[in-house]
C-alpha positions in Angstrom: 33.7 11.8 -26.1 31.8 11.8 -22.9 28.0 12.4 -22.7 25.7 12.9 -19.6 22.1 11.7 -19.5 19.8 11.9 -16.5 17.7 9.0 -15.4 16.5 7.5 -12.1 16.3 4.2 -10.1 14.1 2.9 -7.3 15.0 2.4 -3.6 11.9 1.2 -1.9 8.9 3.0 -3.1 11.0 6.2 -3.8 13.0 7.2 -6.8 16.4 8.9 -6.8 18.4 10.6 -9.6 21.0 8.7 -11.5 23.5 10.2 -13.9 24.2 8.0 -16.8 27.7 8.8 -18.1 28.7 7.4 -21.5 32.4 7.4 -22.7 33.4 6.3 -26.1 37.1 5.8 -26.5 39.5 4.3 -29.0 40.2 0.6 -28.6 38.8 -2.8 -29.4 34.9 -3.1 -29.4 34.0 -3.6 -25.7 30.8 -2.6 -23.6 31.3 -2.2 -19.9 28.7 -1.0 -17.4 29.8 0.2 -14.0 28.0 1.5 -10.9 26.6 -1.6 -9.2 24.3 -2.7 -12.0 22.2 -5.8 -11.5 21.6 -8.4 -14.2 18.8 -6.6 -16.0 20.9 -3.4 -16.2 24.0 -5.4 -17.5 21.9 -7.0 -20.2 20.7 -3.7 -21.5 23.9 -3.5 -23.7 22.4 -6.2 -25.9 18.9 -4.5 -26.2 20.5 -1.0 -26.8 22.8 -2.4 -29.5 19.9 -4.1 -31.5 17.6 -1.2 -30.9 20.0 1.4 -32.4 20.8 -0.6 -35.4 17.2 -1.6 -36.2 16.2 2.1 -35.7 18.8 3.1 -38.4 20.9 4.8 -35.8 24.7 4.5 -35.4 26.2 2.1 -32.7 29.9 2.9 -32.1 32.2 -0.1 -32.8 34.8 1.1 -30.2 35.4 0.9 -26.4 32.2 2.0 -24.4 32.1 2.6 -20.7 28.7 3.5 -19.0 28.9 4.9 -15.5 25.7 4.9 -13.3 26.2 7.6 -10.6 26.1 7.4 -7.6 28.2 4.3 -8.0 27.7 3.0 -4.4 24.0 2.1 -4.7 22.8 -0.9 -6.6 20.8 -0.1 -9.8 17.9 -2.4 -10.8 15.3 -2.6 -13.6 15.2 -2.0 -17.3 14.5 1.7 -17.2 18.1 2.5 -18.1 17.7 1.2 -21.6 16.6 4.5 -23.1 19.1 6.8 -21.3 22.0 4.5 -22.2 20.9 4.5 -25.9 20.4 8.2 -26.0 23.8 8.8 -24.3 25.4 6.7 -26.9 23.9 9.0 -29.5 24.9 12.2 -27.7 28.5 10.8 -27.2 28.8 10.4 -31.0 27.5 14.1 -31.5 24.2 12.9 -33.0 22.1 14.6 -30.3 22.5 18.1 -29.1 23.0 18.2 -25.4 21.1 21.6 -24.8 17.6 20.0 -24.8 18.8 16.7 -23.4 19.9 18.3 -20.1 16.4 19.4 -19.4 14.8 16.0 -19.5 15.0 12.8 -17.4 14.8 9.7 -19.5 13.4 6.3 -18.4 12.1 3.3 -20.4 12.8 -0.2 -21.6 13.7 -0.8 -25.3 12.6 -3.7 -27.4 15.0 -5.1 -30.1 13.2 -3.2 -32.9 13.6 0.3 -31.1 10.1 0.4 -29.5 9.6 1.6 -26.0 7.9 -1.0 -23.7 5.8 -0.1 -20.6 8.2 0.0 -17.5 7.5 -0.4 -13.8 8.0 2.4 -11.3 7.0 5.3 -13.5 5.2 7.3 -10.9 8.2 7.5 -8.5 10.4 8.5 -11.4 8.0 11.3 -12.3 8.2 12.6 -8.7 12.0 12.4 -8.8 11.9 14.4 -12.0 9.9 17.1 -10.3 12.2 17.1 -7.2 15.2 17.3 -9.5 14.0 20.5 -11.1 13.7 19.0 -14.7 11.4 20.4 -17.3 10.0 17.0 -18.1 10.4 13.3 -18.4 10.6 11.2 -21.5 9.2 7.7 -21.2 7.1 5.0 -23.0 3.8 6.3 -24.2 2.0 3.5 -22.4 3.1 4.9 -19.1 2.5 8.6 -20.0 -0.9 8.8 -18.3 0.5 7.4 -15.1 3.4 9.9 -14.9 1.1 12.9 -15.9 -0.4 12.7 -12.3 2.6 14.9 -11.5 1.4 18.0 -13.0 4.4 20.4 -12.5 6.5 18.6 -15.2 5.9 17.9 -19.0 5.4 14.2 -19.6 6.6 13.3 -23.1 5.3 9.9 -24.2 7.1 8.3 -27.1 6.6 5.1 -29.1 10.1 4.5 -30.6 13.8 5.4 -30.1 13.9 7.3 -33.3 11.1 9.7 -32.0 13.3 10.4 -29.0 16.2 11.2 -31.1 14.2 13.5 -33.4 12.5 15.2 -30.5 15.8 16.0 -28.7 17.3 17.3 -31.9 14.3 19.5 -32.5 13.2 17.9 -35.6 9.9 16.6 -34.1 7.6 18.3 -31.5 5.6 16.1 -29.2 2.8 17.5 -27.1 3.0 16.8 -23.4 0.5 14.3 -22.0 -2.4 16.1 -20.5 -3.0 15.8 -16.8 -5.7 13.1 -16.2 -8.9 14.0 -14.3 -9.0 12.2 -11.0 -12.1 12.0 -9.0 -11.3 10.7 -5.6 -14.5 12.2 -4.1 -17.0 10.1 -6.1 -18.7 7.3 -4.3 -17.4 3.9 -5.2 -19.8 1.5 -7.1 -21.1 -0.8 -4.4 -21.3 -4.4 -5.6 -20.9 -5.9 -2.0 -23.5 -4.2 0.3 -24.0 -4.5 4.0 -27.7 -4.5 3.2 -27.2 -8.2 2.1 -26.1 -9.2 5.6 -29.0 -10.6 7.7 -29.0 -9.8 11.4 -25.6 -9.4 13.0 -26.4 -5.8 14.0 -23.9 -5.7 16.8 -21.1 -7.0 14.4 -22.2 -4.4 11.8 -21.8 -1.8 14.4 -18.3 -3.0 15.2 -17.4 -2.8 11.5 -18.8 0.7 11.4 -16.6 1.8 14.3 -13.6 0.0 12.8 -14.1 1.9 9.5 -14.8 5.2 11.2 -11.5 5.2 13.2 -9.2 2.9 10.9 -9.2 0.3 13.7 -8.0 -3.4 13.3 -10.9 -5.9 13.9 -10.9 -9.7 14.6 -14.2 -11.7 14.0 -14.6 -14.9 16.0 -17.4 -17.2 15.4 -18.7 -20.6 14.0 -18.7 -21.3 10.3 -21.4 -19.8 8.2 -22.1 -16.8 10.5 -21.1 -14.2 7.9 -17.6 -13.4 9.0 -16.0 -13.4 5.5 -19.2 -11.9 4.0 -18.9 -8.8 6.3 -15.1 -8.6 6.0 -15.4 -8.3 2.2 -17.9 -5.6 2.5 -15.8 -3.4 4.8 -14.3 -1.6 1.7 -17.8 -0.4 0.7 -18.0 1.8 3.8 -14.4 3.2 3.9 -14.1 6.9 3.1 -12.6 8.1 -0.4 -8.8 8.3 -0.6 -7.3 11.7 -0.1 -4.9 12.6 -2.9 -1.8 12.1 -0.8 -3.1 8.7 0.3 -3.8 7.7 -3.3 -0.3 8.8 -4.4 1.4 6.9 -1.6 -0.5 3.8 -2.5 -0.2 4.1 -6.2 3.6 4.3 -5.9 3.6 0.8 -4.4 1.4 -0.5 -7.2 3.6 1.3 -9.9 6.9 -0.3 -8.8 5.1 -3.7 -8.8 3.5 -3.1 -12.2 0.0 -3.6 -10.8 -1.6 -0.4 -11.7 -4.6 -1.3 -14.0 -4.0 -0.5 -17.7 -4.8 3.0 -18.5 -5.4 4.1 -15.0 -3.2 6.9 -13.7 -3.8 6.6 -10.0 -5.6 4.2 -7.6 -8.9 5.8 -6.7 -10.3 3.3 -4.3 -8.9 1.8 -1.2 -7.3 -1.6 -1.9 -8.6 -4.8 -0.4 -6.0 -7.6 -0.1 -7.2 -11.0 0.9 -4.3 -13.4 1.8 -4.4 -17.2 2.0 -3.0 -18.9 5.0 -0.3 -20.6 2.9 1.5 -17.3 2.3 5.1 -16.9 3.4 6.4 -14.3 5.6 8.3 -12.6 2.6 4.9 -12.7 0.7 3.0 -11.0 3.5 5.4 -8.3 4.7 7.9 -8.2 1.8 11.5 -9.5 1.1 13.4 -11.7 -1.1 17.0 -11.4 -2.4 16.1 -8.1 -4.0 13.4 -7.0 -1.4 10.0 -6.4 -3.0 6.9 -5.1 -1.2 4.5 -7.6 0.4 0.7 -7.7 0.9 0.9 -5.3 3.9 2.3 -2.6 1.6 -0.2 -3.5 -1.2 -2.9 -2.9 1.4 -1.4 0.6 2.3 -4.4 2.9 3.2 -6.7 -0.1 2.6 -7.7 -3.4 4.1 -5.7 -6.7 4.6 -7.9 -9.6 5.2 -6.7 -12.7 6.9 -9.2 -15.5 6.9 -8.8 -18.5 9.2 -6.2 -16.6 11.2 -4.9 -19.6 13.4 -4.2 -21.5 10.2 -1.4 -19.0 9.3 2.1 -20.1 10.3 3.2 -18.7 13.6 6.2 -17.0 12.1 4.1 -15.3 9.4 1.7 -13.9 12.0 4.4 -12.6 14.3 6.1 -10.5 11.5 2.9 -8.5 11.4 3.5 -7.0 14.8 6.0 -4.4 13.7 3.9 -3.0 10.7 0.8 -3.0 12.8 2.5 -0.8 15.3 4.7 1.5 13.1 2.9 1.7 9.9 6.0 0.8 7.9 8.0 -2.4 7.0 11.7 -2.3 7.4 13.7 -4.8 5.4 17.5 -5.1 6.2 19.9 -6.9 3.7 23.6 -6.7 3.3 23.2 -4.2 0.5 21.3 -1.8 2.8 17.9 -1.1 4.5 14.7 -0.5 2.6 11.4 0.9 4.1 8.0 0.3 2.6 4.8 1.8 3.8 2.3 -0.4 5.5 -0.5 1.7 7.0 -3.4 -0.6 6.6 -6.5 -1.9 8.4 -6.3 -5.5 9.5 -9.4 -7.5 9.3 -9.1 -11.0 10.5 -11.6 -13.9 11.0 -11.3 -17.2 12.9 -13.3 -20.0 14.3 -13.4 -20.4 18.1 -12.0 -23.9 18.0 -10.8 -26.6 15.6 -14.3 -27.9 14.9 -15.7 -24.3 14.8 -18.7 -24.9 17.0 -17.5 -23.8 20.4 -20.4 -21.6 21.9 -22.8 -22.6 19.1 -26.3 -23.3 20.6 -27.2 -25.4 17.7 -24.3 -27.8 17.3 -22.2 -29.2 20.1 -18.4 -28.7 20.1 -16.5 -32.0 19.8 -13.1 -30.6 20.8 -11.3 -31.3 24.0 -10.1 -28.4 26.2 -6.5 -29.1 25.3 -7.4 -28.8 21.6 -9.3 -25.6 22.0 -6.4 -24.1 24.0 -3.9 -25.2 21.4 -5.9 -23.8 18.6 -6.6 -20.4 20.2 -2.9 -20.0 21.4 -1.8 -20.1 17.7 -2.8 -16.4 17.9 -0.2 -14.9 20.3 -1.0 -12.4 22.9 1.2 -9.8 21.5 -0.6 -10.0 18.1 -4.0 -10.1 19.8 -2.9 -7.0 21.8 -2.5 -5.0 18.5 -6.1 -5.7 17.4 -8.3 -3.0 18.5 -11.8 -4.6 18.2 -12.4 -8.4 18.9 -15.9 -9.3 18.1 -17.9 -12.5 18.7 -20.0 -13.4 15.6 -22.9 -15.6 16.8 -25.0 -17.9 14.6 -27.9 -16.2 12.9 -31.4 -17.3 14.0 -34.0 -18.3 11.4 -36.2 -15.3 12.1 -33.3 -13.0 11.0 -32.7 -15.0 7.8 -36.4 -15.1 6.9 -36.7 -11.3 7.5 -37.3 -9.5 4.2 -36.6 -6.0 5.6 -33.7 -4.2 4.1 -31.1 -3.4 6.8 -28.6 -0.6 7.0 -27.0 -0.1 3.6 -23.3 0.4 2.9 -24.0 3.9 1.6 -25.7 5.0 4.8 -22.8 3.5 6.8 -20.3 5.1 4.5 -21.9 8.6 5.1 -21.5 8.1 8.8 -17.9 7.0 8.4 -17.1 10.0 6.1 -18.7 12.4 8.7 -16.7 10.9 11.6 -13.4 11.0 9.4 -14.1 14.7 8.6 -14.1 15.4 12.3 -10.7 13.5 12.5 -9.3 15.4 9.6 -10.0 18.7 11.2 -8.7 17.5 14.5 -5.4 16.2 13.0 -5.0 19.0 10.4 -1.3 19.6 9.6 0.0 16.2 10.7 0.4 12.9 8.9 -2.3 11.3 11.1 -5.5 10.5 9.2 -7.5 8.5 11.7 -8.0 7.9 15.5 -6.2 4.5 15.2 -3.0 6.2 14.2 -2.9 8.6 17.3 0.4 8.7 19.0 0.7 8.7 22.8 1.1 12.6 22.7 -2.1 13.0 20.5 -3.9 10.5 22.7 -3.2 12.6 25.8 -4.2 15.8 24.0 -7.5 14.7 22.4 -8.8 11.9 24.6 -10.1 13.1 28.1 -12.2 10.9 30.4 -14.1 12.1 33.5 -14.0 10.5 37.0 -16.8 8.0 36.2 -15.1 6.9 33.0 -11.7 6.6 34.7 -13.2 4.3 37.4 -14.9 2.2 34.6 -11.7 1.9 32.7 -9.7 0.9 35.9 -12.2 -1.8 36.8 -12.0 -3.2 33.2 -8.2 -3.2 33.4 -8.2 -5.2 36.5 -11.1 -7.6 35.6 -9.7 -8.4 32.0 -6.0 -8.1 32.8 -5.5 -5.6 29.9 -2.2 -4.3 28.9 -1.1 -0.7 28.5 -1.4 -1.1 24.9 -4.9 -2.3 25.2 -5.7 0.6 27.6 -4.6 3.1 24.9 -6.7 1.3 22.2 -9.7 1.4 24.3 -9.4 5.1 24.5 -8.9 5.4 20.7 -12.1 3.3 20.1 -14.0 5.4 22.6 -12.8 8.6 20.8 -14.1 7.0 17.4 -17.5 6.2 19.0 -17.8 9.8 20.2 -17.0 11.1 16.8 -19.8 8.9 15.3 -22.2 10.4 17.8 -20.8 13.9 17.1 -19.7 14.3 20.5 -16.7 16.4 21.5 -16.4 14.8 25.0 -16.1 11.1 25.6 -19.0 9.8 27.7 -19.0 6.8 29.9 -21.3 4.9 27.5 -18.6 5.6 24.8 -16.1 3.9 27.1 -18.4 1.0 28.0 -18.9 0.1 24.3 -15.2 0.3 23.6 -14.5 -2.0 26.5 -16.9 -4.6 25.2 -14.8 -4.9 22.1 -11.9 -6.1 24.1 -13.7 -9.0 25.9 -11.9 -11.6 23.8 -8.6 -10.7 25.6 -9.6 -13.0 28.4 -11.1 -15.8 26.3 -8.2 -16.1 23.8 -5.2 -15.3 26.1 
């Protein structure tokens, strides 16, 4: 007898529907799984057999064939345990197919029949909705995560026996209620810009970066507050929109990194990476490609401290995601795309000893050493960083000042106001901030007068800026005008934007 159960698998951060076909035929006991299963899927036969027997349910001692369709796409993960077990019961006539056809099943089984938490539940719930199913049956520990998708019934279960009783109508299980998600609430500020003494110009640059979603590089001697300010950037970013939260949570769901009991990420991620990271760890990869730090920082912040200490090949792989907002990984089995729309915040010293340009300590490096150190950051990568800011040493009078500076909450309010203008400007598109403007949108929304055009032309010639740098200056000027609540870009907005590109000449 043949039974058909519906489940799903992951391809990138998206799920797709999988038909689990179970055939029980006469012959010597044998269990075969076809349809390009990877090792974890092949091993499910041992978990399923033990789970059925230890749950008091029948396991057929005959020839069993499991087909996972479509058969030309590799299947990964342990989520097929539950649909295979239920398919075996249905093939024996122990479960009625009427209710079974209305639900998508996904979950890992333990040997005693309990359902264990499984990765990738959120994409599976979205696949269930898109497939037109009434609901999804999965481990109770994952039910709250899946209940974010409100259009389907999420049935959380503890054991395989509960699933069998529910599908037979002997047990009624209430759907998991949709969780209350408040994305508009202000995040608790533990790291506040009010703690930063002095550095008003750098704070202004961080404000501009947050308001427009721009990448920023901080260059200065040790101890000037580069890392301190970078870690506080998250405190001034605007709340996540629901679609942004959903996209980011899908990445964390497939990696199993959603906090226990939390249905959706409600704050923008901040991902610091050490300079020993590999290119696969940063942008994703591996034999079975997995997301890297750039995808985990989607709609948030990726922080690279001591930028020149990263391996050259690691930094160069950042160029494509910085430009396109996605990471494309090509393997023999196919191509996978992961989202990577993040803000890059990088910090570096100006030279190997760190004190080039410091008025208090002389630099001990030779010109050749300085050039070699700075050239570790390539021109093409530097070209993709919108704001390049010098962070000078903090004078004693600023350190001793007891006055409280601009707080993160005040800066956040200004960022939210600027982002509201941008949301209205880009309504109906997938553009969330000025930094993401395409050339077409840039031409539509960024207009400069004759005085501004002359200023920009002079800066292009004097600093030797590229066409990409030209466009980034215009985007930054648009953000500065939004912070000022101005519809038109004035010459002073362009002048401020140009000063944030002054390191193009120093670090080239």
